[in-house]
C-alpha positions in Angstrom: 37.9 16.4 8.4 39.7 16.7 5.1 40.2 13.6 2.8 42.8 13.8 0.1 44.1 11.5 -2.6 47.8 11.3 -1.8 50.7 10.4 -4.0 52.4 7.1 -3.0 54.6 6.3 -1.3 53.8 8.7 1.5 55.8 8.5 4.7 53.2 10.2 6.9 50.5 7.7 5.9 52.8 4.7 6.4 53.7 6.1 9.9 50.0 6.2 10.7 49.6 2.6 9.6 52.6 1.4 11.7 51.1 3.1 14.8 47.8 1.2 14.5 47.8 -2.3 16.1 45.5 -3.6 13.3 47.7 -2.0 10.6 48.9 -4.7 8.2 51.2 -4.4 5.2 48.3 -4.1 2.9 47.4 -0.6 4.2 50.8 0.8 3.4 51.1 3.3 0.6 54.2 1.4 -0.5 52.1 -1.7 -1.1 49.8 0.3 -3.5 52.9 1.5 -5.2 54.1 -2.1 -5.7 50.8 -3.0 -7.2 50.8 -0.1 -9.6 54.4 -0.6 -10.8 53.8 -4.3 -11.4 50.3 -4.3 -13.0 49.7 -0.8 -14.5 46.5 -0.6 -12.5 45.5 2.9 -11.2 45.5 3.7 -7.5 43.6 6.1 -5.3 45.2 6.2 -1.9 42.8 8.1 0.3 44.0 9.8 3.6 41.9 11.6 6.2 43.6 14.6 7.8 42.8 16.6 11.0 44.9 19.6 10.4 48.4 18.2 9.5 47.8 14.8 11.2 46.8 11.7 9.3 43.9 10.0 11.1 42.8 7.4 8.6 43.7 5.8 5.3 41.8 3.8 2.6 44.0 2.3 -0.2 42.0 1.8 -3.4 43.0 0.1 -6.6 40.9 0.8 -9.7 40.1 -2.3 -11.9 38.2 -2.0 -15.1 37.7 -4.9 -17.4 35.1 -6.5 -19.7 35.1 -9.7 -17.8 34.9 -8.4 -14.2 33.5 -4.9 -14.5 34.5 -1.5 -13.2 35.4 -1.6 -9.5 37.5 -0.2 -6.7 39.2 -2.7 -4.4 40.8 -2.3 -1.0 43.3 -3.9 -1.1 44.4 -5.6 -4.3 46.4 -8.8 -4.0 45.8 -8.9 -0.2 43.4 -10.6 2.2 42.9 -7.4 4.1 42.0 -3.8 3.4 39.1 -1.5 3.9 39.2 1.6 6.1 41.9 2.0 8.8 40.9 5.0 11.0 41.4 6.2 14.5 37.9 7.5 15.0 34.4 7.4 13.5 34.7 10.8 11.9 37.7 9.7 9.9 36.1 6.4 9.0 32.9 8.1 7.7 34.8 10.8 5.8 36.9 8.1 4.0 33.9 6.0 3.1 32.0 9.0 1.8 34.9 10.1 -0.3 35.3 6.5 -1.7 31.7 6.5 -2.8 32.0 9.9 -4.3 35.1 8.7 -6.2 33.3 5.6 -7.4 30.4 7.6 -8.8 32.8 10.0 -10.5 34.7 7.3 -12.4 31.7 5.1 -13.1 32.4 2.2 -10.8 29.7 -0.5 -10.4 30.9 -1.4 -6.9 33.6 -1.0 -4.2 35.0 -4.1 -2.5 36.2 -3.5 1.1 38.2 -6.4 2.6 37.4 -5.9 6.3 37.8 -8.0 9.4 35.5 -5.7 11.4 32.1 -4.9 9.8 31.6 -1.3 8.7 28.3 0.2 10.1 26.8 1.0 6.7 24.1 -0.7 4.6 26.4 -2.8 2.4 26.2 -6.2 0.8 28.4 -8.6 2.9 30.2 -11.9 2.0 31.4 -13.9 5.0 32.3 -17.4 3.6 36.0 -16.9 4.1 38.2 -17.0 7.1 41.9 -16.5 8.0 43.8 -18.5 10.5 46.0 -16.7 13.0 48.6 -18.5 15.1 50.1 -16.7 18.2 53.8 -17.0 18.2 56.3 -17.4 21.1 59.7 -15.9 21.5 61.2 -19.4 21.9 60.1 -21.6 19.0 60.6 -24.7 21.0 57.8 -23.7 23.3 55.5 -23.5 20.3 56.9 -26.7 18.9 56.0 -28.6 22.1 52.4 -27.2 21.9 51.7 -28.8 18.5 49.9 -32.1 18.3 52.1 -35.2 17.7 50.8 -35.6 14.2 52.1 -32.1 13.2 55.5 -32.8 14.7 55.7 -36.2 13.1 55.0 -34.8 9.7 57.9 -32.3 10.0 60.2 -35.1 11.2 59.2 -37.3 8.3 60.3 -34.5 5.9 63.6 -34.3 7.7 64.2 -38.0 7.7 63.7 -38.3 3.9 66.3 -35.5 3.4 64.2 -32.5 2.7 66.2 -29.3 3.4 64.9 -25.8 4.0 66.3 -22.4 3.2 65.4 -18.8 2.6 66.4 -15.7 0.7 65.0 -13.0 -1.4 65.3 -12.1 -5.1 67.8 -14.9 -5.8 65.0 -17.4 -5.0 62.2 -15.8 -7.0 62.7 -18.0 -10.0 62.6 -21.2 -7.9 59.5 -19.9 -6.1 57.7 -18.9 -9.3 58.4 -22.2 -11.0 56.7 -24.2 -8.2 53.9 -21.7 -7.7 52.9 -21.5 -11.3 53.0 -25.3 -11.7 50.6 -25.7 -8.8 48.3 -22.9 -10.0 47.9 -24.6 -13.3 47.0 -27.9 -11.6 44.3 -26.0 -9.6 43.0 -24.4 -12.8 43.6 -20.9 -11.6 45.5 -18.0 -13.3 48.8 -17.1 -11.6 49.8 -13.7 -10.4 52.7 -12.0 -12.2 56.3 -12.6 -11.3 56.8 -8.8 -11.7 54.4 -8.2 -8.8 56.3 -10.5 -6.5 59.6 -9.0 -7.6 58.2 -5.5 -7.0 57.2 -6.4 -3.5 60.7 -7.9 -2.8 62.4 -4.7 -4.1 60.1 -2.2 -2.3 60.0 -4.1 1.0 63.6 -5.4 1.5 63.1 -5.7 5.2 59.6 -7.0 5.1 59.5 -9.8 2.5 61.2 -13.1 2.1 61.0 -16.4 0.1 61.3 -19.8 1.8 62.1 -23.0 -0.1 62.2 -26.7 0.7 64.4 -28.9 -1.5 64.8 -32.6 -2.1 68.1 -33.7 -3.8 68.7 -30.0 -4.7 65.3 -29.7 -6.5 63.0 -27.1 -5.1 59.8 -28.9 -4.4 58.0 -26.3 -2.3 58.2 -22.6 -1.7 56.4 -19.8 0.2 56.4 -16.0 -0.3 56.2 -14.3 3.1 55.6 -10.7 4.3 56.3 -9.5 7.9 55.1 -6.1 9.2 54.1 -4.7 12.5 54.6 -8.1 14.3 52.3 -9.8 11.8 53.5 -12.5 9.4 51.5 -13.4 6.3 52.1 -16.1 3.6 50.1 -14.8 0.6 51.5 -17.4 -1.8 52.8 -20.9 -1.2 52.9 -24.1 -3.2 54.4 -27.6 -3.3 54.9 -30.0 -6.2 52.0 -32.5 -6.0 54.1 -35.6 -6.6 56.2 -35.0 -3.5 53.4 -34.3 -1.1 53.6 -37.7 0.6 57.0 -36.6 1.9 55.4 -33.7 3.8 57.3 -30.8 2.3 54.5 -28.4 3.1 54.8 -29.2 6.8 58.6 -28.6 6.7 58.0 -25.3 4.8 55.5 -23.9 7.3 57.5 -24.9 10.4 60.6 -23.3 8.9 58.7 -20.1 8.4 57.1 -20.1 11.8 60.4 -20.9 13.6 62.2 -18.1 11.7 59.6 -15.5 12.7 59.4 -16.6 16.3 63.1 -15.8 16.5 62.6 -12.5 14.6 60.1 -11.4 17.3 56.8 -11.7 15.4 53.6 -11.9 17.4 51.2 -13.6 14.9 51.5 -15.9 11.9 48.7 -15.8 9.4 48.1 -19.0 7.5 46.0 -17.1 5.0 42.5 -17.2 3.6 40.5 -20.4 3.2 37.0 -21.8 3.2 35.8 -23.7 6.3 36.1 -27.5 5.9 38.2 -27.3 2.7 41.4 -29.4 2.5 43.4 -26.2 2.9 41.4 -25.4 6.1 42.1 -28.8 7.5 45.8 -28.5 6.9 45.9 -25.1 8.7 43.7 -26.1 11.5 46.0 -28.9 12.7 48.6 -26.2 13.7 46.1 -24.8 16.3 45.5 -21.3 14.9 42.6 -19.0 15.8 40.0 -18.7 13.0 39.3 -15.0 12.1 36.1 -14.2 10.1 36.6 -12.0 7.1 33.8 -9.6 6.2 34.1 -8.5 2.6 31.6 -5.6 2.2 30.4 -4.0 -1.1 29.0 -0.7 -1.9 26.9 -1.2 -5.1 25.9 1.4 -7.6 22.2 2.2 -7.3 20.3 0.1 -9.9 23.2 -2.3 -10.4 23.2 -5.9 -9.4 26.4 -7.2 -7.7 28.0 -10.1 -9.4 31.1 -11.6 -7.6 33.1 -14.2 -9.6 33.3 -17.5 -7.7 35.6 -20.2 -9.0 33.5 -22.8 -7.3 30.4 -21.8 -9.4 29.5 -24.6 -11.8 29.5 -22.1 -14.7 33.3 -21.7 -14.3 34.0 -25.4 -14.3 34.8 -25.7 -18.0 37.2 -22.7 -17.7 39.0 -24.4 -14.8 39.3 -27.6 -16.8 40.5 -25.8 -19.9 43.2 -24.0 -17.9 44.4 -27.3 -16.5 45.0 -28.5 -20.0 47.0 -25.5 -21.2 50.8 -25.8 -21.6 52.6 -24.5 -18.4 54.4 -21.8 -20.4 51.2 -20.5 -21.8 49.6 -20.2 -18.3 52.6 -18.2 -17.2 52.1 -15.8 -20.1 48.3 -15.5 -19.9 47.8 -15.8 -16.1 49.1 -12.4 -15.1 46.9 -10.6 -17.7 43.8 -12.3 -16.3 44.7 -12.1 -12.6 45.4 -8.4 -12.7 41.7 -7.9 -13.2 40.8 -10.4 -10.5 43.4 -9.6 -7.7 42.2 -12.0 -5.0 
């Protein structure tokens, strides 16, 4: 088994990902390329070969900062990552190569964002889940399966005149305005507009922006990716003052309906913490909870420290961020979040 660092994008590796039922967009070499072009971070895209055939991939992004340490992450700006391999030999070869690489470049840890646990002695964090909703070819069949409360919330948004639409780069400014406004309210640094633009440009058939508007004002928006039958909504937000009108419900139903018709098999509501308000919103749609197993190789003699925004020691930083002018958070946010690509 031969493991190489390949130059991205690589069509052979992307063909391998497409052929795996668990292959999500985060495993594509093109996703790594989008991250690198937008953030300037360094990539190490590992591929395992049996002769000329790709039999496994492990996309790694190198992050080195004073605040968050020296680390390799698979995959940056995604909920998923880790090793994608067709057999145990390829899996082991990729893992060993990643550890060797981490030692060579002085990393303190490797973060692997798995669904399925890897069979190694690694530190594991399991406090997050994703919510997967199976889709139907006919959206009306799915609509009728929802509880009355969900349907009534969508109808409420319709009755007050909220309209939905979708597009691509032409809607990026609208999306980013709503997204960054909400992120400041949450006290969290925003990701860069350049990253989202890079994804839209490199994935013209696999990315889309959806918006909901009231009186021509965009009051909610979602950034969506679609690959291998799997729809993800990595970023979504609504303006807080309009939430009583249920724009979020209209936004999500518009996206779900669109991808039912497009032939998607699953809709991923995204990562959340059990019993949080976000979890309760997602749960009402009837999705299946999927446990996330984030596993960490830690450098011998080093203690793992994972930043947690819910830790009391970060409370003052969150409160400070909420008080900053919106324009300033849009400038500073991308510089902070590039080193904390969650």
